[in-house]
C-alpha positions as CSV (number, residue, x, y, z in Angstrom):
1,R,106.6,89.1,-81.8
2,G,108.3,87.8,-78.7
3,H,106.6,89.9,-76.0
4,L,104.6,86.8,-74.9
5,I,107.7,84.5,-74.7
6,P,109.7,84.3,-71.4
7,T,113.5,84.4,-71.4
8,P,115.1,81.0,-71.5
9,P,114.8,78.6,-69.9
10,P,111.0,78.4,-70.5
11,Q,109.0,78.7,-67.3
12,P,105.7,76.8,-66.8
13,A,102.5,78.7,-67.5
14,R,100.7,79.7,-64.4
15,T,98.1,77.1,-63.6
16,V,94.6,78.6,-63.5
17,Q,91.7,76.7,-62.3
18,F,88.2,78.0,-61.9
19,R,85.4,76.5,-59.8
20,F,82.5,75.5,-62.0
21,C,79.8,77.9,-60.6
22,L,76.5,77.6,-62.5
23,A,73.7,80.1,-62.6
24,K,71.4,77.0,-62.7
25,T,71.6,73.2,-62.8
26,P,72.6,72.1,-66.3
27,G,70.1,70.3,-68.5
28,A,66.5,70.8,-69.4
29,Q,64.6,73.4,-67.3
30,L,61.2,71.7,-67.5
31,D,58.6,70.5,-65.0
32,A,59.5,66.9,-64.5
33,S,56.0,66.0,-63.2
34,K,54.4,67.2,-66.5
35,K,54.1,65.2,-69.7
36,Y,54.9,67.3,-72.8
37,S,53.4,66.5,-76.2
38,P,55.4,67.4,-79.4
39,L,53.1,70.4,-79.8
40,D,53.8,71.5,-76.1
41,R,57.5,71.3,-76.8
42,F,57.2,73.2,-80.0
43,Q,55.2,76.0,-78.2
44,L,57.9,76.4,-75.6
45,F,60.0,78.0,-78.4
46,F,57.2,79.4,-80.5
47,S,54.7,80.5,-77.9
48,V,51.1,81.5,-78.6
49,S,51.9,85.1,-77.7
50,A,54.8,85.2,-80.1
51,V,52.7,83.7,-82.9
52,Q,49.9,86.2,-82.1
53,N,52.4,89.0,-82.6
54,L,53.4,87.6,-86.0
55,C,49.7,87.3,-87.1
56,T,49.0,90.9,-86.0
57,N,51.9,92.3,-88.0
58,I,51.1,90.2,-91.0
59,N,47.5,91.4,-91.0
60,K,48.7,95.0,-90.5
61,N,51.0,94.7,-93.5
62,A,48.2,93.3,-95.7
63,E,45.9,96.2,-94.8
64,K,48.8,98.6,-95.5
65,R,49.3,97.1,-99.0
66,R,45.6,97.2,-99.7
67,A,45.4,100.8,-98.6
68,Q,48.1,101.5,-101.2
69,G,45.8,100.3,-103.9
70,I,47.2,96.7,-104.3
71,K,44.2,94.6,-105.0
72,Y,44.1,91.0,-104.0
73,E,41.8,88.7,-101.9
74,W,42.9,88.6,-98.3
75,H,41.6,86.8,-95.2
76,P,43.1,87.7,-91.8
77,V,45.7,85.2,-90.6
78,S,44.8,83.5,-87.3
79,I,47.0,81.8,-84.8
80,K,45.8,78.4,-86.0
81,D,46.7,79.4,-89.6
82,M,50.2,80.4,-88.6
83,Y,50.9,77.1,-86.7
84,Q,49.7,75.2,-89.8
85,F,52.0,77.4,-91.9
86,M,54.9,76.5,-89.6
87,G,54.0,72.8,-89.7
88,I,54.0,72.9,-93.5
89,Q,57.4,74.6,-93.5
90,I,58.8,71.8,-91.3
91,F,57.2,69.2,-93.5
92,M,58.7,70.8,-96.6
93,G,62.1,70.5,-95.0
94,L,61.6,66.8,-94.9
95,L,59.9,66.4,-98.3
96,T,61.7,67.2,-101.5
97,S,59.6,69.2,-104.0
98,H,60.3,69.9,-107.7
99,N,58.3,73.2,-107.8
100,M,58.5,75.5,-104.9
101,R,56.3,78.1,-106.5
102,E,53.2,75.9,-106.3
103,Y,53.1,75.9,-102.5
104,W,51.9,79.4,-101.7
105,S,52.4,83.1,-102.2
106,C,54.4,84.9,-99.4
107,Q,54.3,88.5,-100.6
108,T,52.3,89.7,-97.6
109,L,54.3,87.7,-95.0
110,H,55.7,90.4,-92.7
111,I,57.1,89.6,-89.2
112,G,57.7,93.2,-88.0
113,D,55.2,96.0,-87.5
114,P,55.1,98.0,-90.8
115,K,54.9,101.2,-88.8
116,E,58.4,100.7,-87.5
117,D,59.9,100.6,-90.9
118,S,62.5,103.4,-91.2
119,P,66.1,103.8,-92.5
120,K,67.5,104.4,-89.0
121,H,66.9,101.1,-87.3
122,D,68.3,97.8,-86.1
123,P,69.1,95.9,-89.3
124,V,67.2,92.8,-88.1
125,F,64.3,94.8,-86.5
126,Q,61.8,93.0,-88.8
127,L,62.9,89.7,-87.2
128,R,63.0,90.8,-83.6
129,P,59.4,89.8,-82.8
130,F,60.4,86.3,-83.9
131,L,64.0,86.1,-82.7
132,D,63.8,87.6,-79.2
133,P,61.1,85.1,-77.9
134,L,63.0,82.3,-79.6
135,L,66.3,83.2,-77.9
136,L,64.6,83.7,-74.6
137,A,63.1,80.2,-74.9
138,C,66.5,78.7,-75.8
139,Q,68.0,80.1,-72.6
140,S,65.0,79.5,-70.4
141,F,64.4,75.8,-71.0
142,Y,67.9,74.4,-71.0
143,R,71.2,75.1,-69.2
144,P,74.5,74.0,-70.8
145,R,77.0,71.7,-69.2
146,Q,80.6,72.7,-68.5
147,N,82.0,72.4,-72.1
148,L,80.9,75.0,-74.6
149,S,81.7,75.5,-78.2
150,V,81.7,78.8,-80.3
151,D,81.1,78.4,-84.0
152,E,79.2,80.0,-86.9
153,R,76.4,78.8,-89.2
154,M,75.0,79.9,-92.5
155,V,71.2,80.0,-92.9
156,A,70.5,79.6,-96.6
157,S,68.9,82.7,-98.1
158,K,69.0,84.8,-101.2
159,S,66.7,87.5,-99.9
160,R,67.4,91.1,-100.8
161,I,68.7,92.1,-97.4
162,G,71.7,94.1,-96.3
163,F,73.2,91.3,-94.2
164,R,73.2,88.5,-96.7
165,W,76.7,87.1,-97.1
166,Y,78.6,84.9,-99.5
167,M,81.0,82.3,-98.0
168,K,82.7,80.3,-100.7
169,R,84.2,77.8,-98.4
170,K,80.9,76.9,-96.6
171,P,78.5,74.2,-97.8
172,T,75.8,76.9,-97.7
173,K,77.4,79.7,-99.7
174,W,74.7,82.4,-99.7
175,G,72.7,83.2,-96.6
176,I,72.5,84.8,-93.1
177,K,75.5,84.3,-90.9
178,L,75.0,83.4,-87.3
179,F,77.4,83.2,-84.4
180,L,76.5,80.3,-82.1
181,L,77.2,79.3,-78.5
182,T,76.4,75.6,-78.1
183,D,76.6,72.9,-75.4
184,A,79.5,70.7,-76.7
185,S,78.0,67.5,-75.3
186,T,74.5,67.9,-76.9
187,G,74.9,70.5,-79.7
188,Y,72.1,72.5,-78.1
189,T,72.2,76.2,-79.1
190,C,72.4,78.3,-75.9
191,N,72.9,81.7,-77.5
192,F,73.2,83.2,-81.0
193,S,73.5,86.5,-82.8
194,I,73.0,87.5,-86.4
195,Y,76.1,89.1,-88.1
196,T,75.0,92.3,-89.8
197,G,78.4,93.8,-90.4
198,R,81.5,94.8,-88.6
199,S,79.9,98.1,-87.5
200,Q,77.8,96.2,-85.0
201,F,80.9,95.6,-82.8
202,V,82.6,98.7,-81.4
203,S,85.3,97.4,-78.9
204,G,88.0,97.9,-81.5
205,K,89.5,94.4,-80.8
206,G,88.2,92.8,-83.9
207,L,85.3,90.7,-85.1
208,S,86.7,87.4,-83.8
209,Y,87.0,88.9,-80.3
210,D,83.7,90.7,-80.1
211,S,81.6,87.8,-81.5
212,V,82.7,85.5,-78.7
213,M,82.4,88.1,-75.9
214,N,78.9,88.9,-77.1
215,L,77.8,85.3,-76.7
216,L,79.3,84.6,-73.2
217,K,77.1,86.3,-70.6
218,V,78.1,85.6,-67.0
219,S,74.7,86.7,-65.8
220,Y,73.1,83.8,-67.8
221,L,75.8,81.2,-67.6
222,G,77.8,81.6,-64.4
223,T,81.5,80.9,-64.4
224,G,84.0,78.1,-64.7
225,Y,83.0,76.9,-68.2
226,H,85.5,75.5,-70.7
227,V,85.1,77.3,-74.0
228,Y,86.4,75.7,-77.3
229,V,87.0,77.8,-80.4
230,Y,88.7,77.3,-83.7
231,S,91.5,79.4,-85.2
232,F,89.5,82.3,-86.4
233,Y,88.6,83.3,-82.8
234,S,91.8,82.4,-81.0
235,S,93.9,85.3,-79.7
236,S,95.8,86.1,-76.6
237,A,93.5,89.1,-75.9
238,L,90.4,87.0,-76.0
239,F,91.9,84.1,-73.9
240,C,93.2,86.5,-71.2
241,D,90.0,88.5,-71.0
242,L,87.9,85.3,-70.7
243,C,90.3,84.1,-68.0
244,R,89.6,87.3,-66.0
245,L,85.8,86.4,-66.3
246,K,86.7,82.9,-65.0
247,F,86.2,81.1,-68.3
248,G,88.8,78.6,-69.5
249,T,89.4,78.7,-73.2
250,C,91.1,76.3,-75.7
251,G,91.5,76.6,-79.4
252,T,93.8,76.1,-82.4
253,I,95.8,79.1,-83.5
254,R,97.3,80.2,-86.8
255,E,101.0,80.6,-87.0
256,N,100.8,84.0,-88.6
257,R,99.1,85.5,-85.5
258,P,101.2,88.3,-84.0
259,E,101.2,86.6,-80.6
260,F,102.2,83.1,-81.9
261,P,105.6,82.2,-80.4
262,S,108.5,82.7,-82.8
263,T,111.2,81.4,-80.6
264,M,113.0,78.1,-81.5
265,E,113.5,77.3,-77.8
266,N,112.0,74.0,-76.9
267,A,110.9,73.5,-80.6
268,L,110.1,70.1,-82.1
269,P,112.7,68.6,-84.5
270,K,111.6,68.2,-88.1
271,R,111.5,64.4,-87.7
272,A,109.9,64.3,-84.3
273,E,108.3,60.9,-83.3
274,R,104.6,60.6,-83.5
275,G,103.0,61.7,-80.3
276,S,105.8,64.2,-79.4
277,L,104.8,67.4,-77.8
278,C,106.4,70.7,-77.1
279,W,105.1,73.7,-75.2
280,I,105.8,77.2,-74.1
281,G,103.8,79.4,-71.7
282,C,103.5,82.9,-70.3
283,D,101.2,83.9,-67.5
284,E,97.7,82.4,-68.3
285,L,98.7,81.4,-71.8
286,L,100.0,78.0,-72.8
287,F,101.0,77.1,-76.4
288,T,101.4,73.5,-77.3
289,R,102.5,71.8,-80.5
């Protein structure tokens, strides 16, 4: 385990500094001369064209079900209907109800085109007409500042889908798992991906490595960012590769990681004073304790 540890005495880690080179000026990417109503801001992320696509696929799915002999009354869904539906969804998130079944029936709600249903497909293809415009809007209307954070989030769901996960240590235990890249100063989500299983990553360097590299796109961000991660993602391979892409990275690390220094050189005594610090470094890596 000592391949990362220099021979004594410990030598300082090589100082690496990157110039903060942005693809665009950080902050909101909106027309400063225009006044935006709440609806205008909502439609930046849920555009009329995206909602029209949803309505088209919902109506196609209804016609498909009726052609199969399923009898029920159906009126084609319009763009106005869908925006009202979204508004009710948001309102329901603010208002506690004791009986969810009384709100509406959602059997025909279908985001993807029914003609594209097949066993050999992207696992989230049904959500693509909704997710792709949303992600594009997230990246188009805001640029992050220098400090970024990588984390994960569970979207509560008990739907019968192949990428629903159970995370017993999370507040939301059942749901869809997202990997997120956020602006650490505002919490704004700059990029995200849905975790559908380990097979979606093929680099061979592990889920923790691939999930981070998949979120950090130099073409969108630029270089010189500071990326903060927690112990699940921290590894020497990830930190060194991000350094080559001109990203600085910082994170906690588990002591059972193969690359964690095992030497006792420069170690803290058991009864070290509060605020004491020890370190050891190699090339671009610096371990502190």
